Structures are given as C-alpha cells and as structure tokens.
C-alpha positions, 0 to 999 in steps of 0.5 A: 938723038942723045949725042955725046955725054960729058959727065965731068963738071970740072971739064965743062966749067974749065971750058967756059972759064977759058972764054972771056965772053962768059967766064965772068958768069961762072962762080969761082970754082976749084977742086976740093981739098983742105987748102982750097976749102979753107981759102974759099971760106975765108974769102967768100964765107959761103961755098957749095961743094958738089960731086964732079960727076952727078946730077939731080942735086945729089951730094950737094953740100952748102958750107958757111963760115960766120965768125969762128963758126963753120956750118954745113947743110946736107939735105935738110940737116945742118951741123956746126963746128968751132974749128975748120979741122972738125968741119973738114973731118965731118965733111970727109964722111958726108962726101964719102970717097967721090971727087968733089969741086968747090964753088963760091956760094951765091945768095940767090933771089927768092920767091916767098923766101925760097931760092929760085934758079933757072934751067935752059935746055937746048937741043940740036935738031937737023943740024941747028940748036933750038931752045926747048925750055926755059923754066924757073925752079923754086926750092922746097922750103928748108932746102937750098937745092931747087931740083924737082926730084928734091921737092922743088916746084917749077914756074915759067922763067918770066914768072920766076924773074917777076916774083923774085926781082921785078916785072921790069927785069923779065925781058932783059934777063930772059934775053941774057940767058938765051944769049949766054946759052948760045955762046956757051953752046958754041964753046962746048960744041967746038971743044966737045964735038958730038954733043946733042943736048945741053941743060944750063943751070942759071941763078940770079943773085939778090943784086940781079947779077946772073950766074951759070952754076953748071951745064949738063949734057944729059939734062933731066 
C-alpha cells in the first residue's frame, strides 16, 4: 500500500517544528531568500540549501562562510566568492527556478573521514506501523551527500554508530532513533491522514547530538 504522498519538505518540517517533543531535533530551517541566507550564514557559518520538492540528494548545495570568504559546493565542485552578492548571484544559476529551503548545516560524525547519516523506514501494515529498516549511509569520498544513488555505501546502523562515535553509544542511539521516529510518525499521521510509509533521515553530529534532516513519504 503506497498511501498518501506529501512532497513538500517545508510542510513536513513545519509539522515537526510545531511539536515540542521533537522540535529540538530539527535544524533551524527557513525558506530560501537573500536575507534568510545572509542571516543564517552569519549565525551558523554553514548551511545546506535543498529543493522544497525533490529527493535522492538532487540539487542539494552546501554553503559556508569563513571570515570574508563565501563558498558553495554542488556535487563535487566548490566555488569561492569574496562577497555575499557574488555568492547569491551564482547560486541563482545553480538552483535554477525551483523553490528551495535553507537548513542549518550540521558537522556530522564520520567514518574514515566521510560523513555518515541514517535512514529509518517505517511502513503501515494491517493498521499498525512497523520498522522496516534502520541503516547507515556513508558518503562517497569528496561528497557531503550520503545518498546511495550518488555513490554512498550502506552499513548497519549499529556498525555506523560504533565506527563514527563508539560501541557504547550503539544501543542508546538506536533506541533514540526509534523513539523519535514513532513520535514523528504519529504527528505526521495526525496531520496528514492516509500516509502509508515514511523514511526518516537522521544525522548524529560530532558531539553525539541527533538531528532529523528530513522525512520522505516515498522513501527509496
């Protein structure tokens, strides 16, 4: 059963931000425009911009500000600018006409120097939600997106947590991912009845804090 699809990342992010049980797991997120980008770069130094509608890591751009230098990385190519205006004009061409949102960048824990994130998939079967998979995805060398279609590789979640944080963290982090996924599932199902499957993308930063990057209603 495919179930209802909800393409907009913004709507799903808003639904999670509205619930205090999980809002702290969602990195600061705003719609893309010049002033939001300027403010978030000044505040965080590192943001990710991504299409409101889209998946598989397509169109995701990493943007950083260090000192007076602005950089963005799209696919494996990085460009540098000495002014915000230069950056913003160039981004307009890279992102084309699609609607984007800006999310605070998170410096992920790594496996062999490559960022790792996690995909948790839940499916509604005979009226109840069940966990289908919980896996880690390690980015291809040189890329910051972990999507398998972009050359990342998969490990079990336990192995990913052990190799990027510690063996001691494995049980607690897997338990936390499941607990947060259950809460998010109930929030989204209440707000958008009829969904039949969800894929949650989690990251764990270098200090061990867990983040939810996005939720897919049509997980690959």
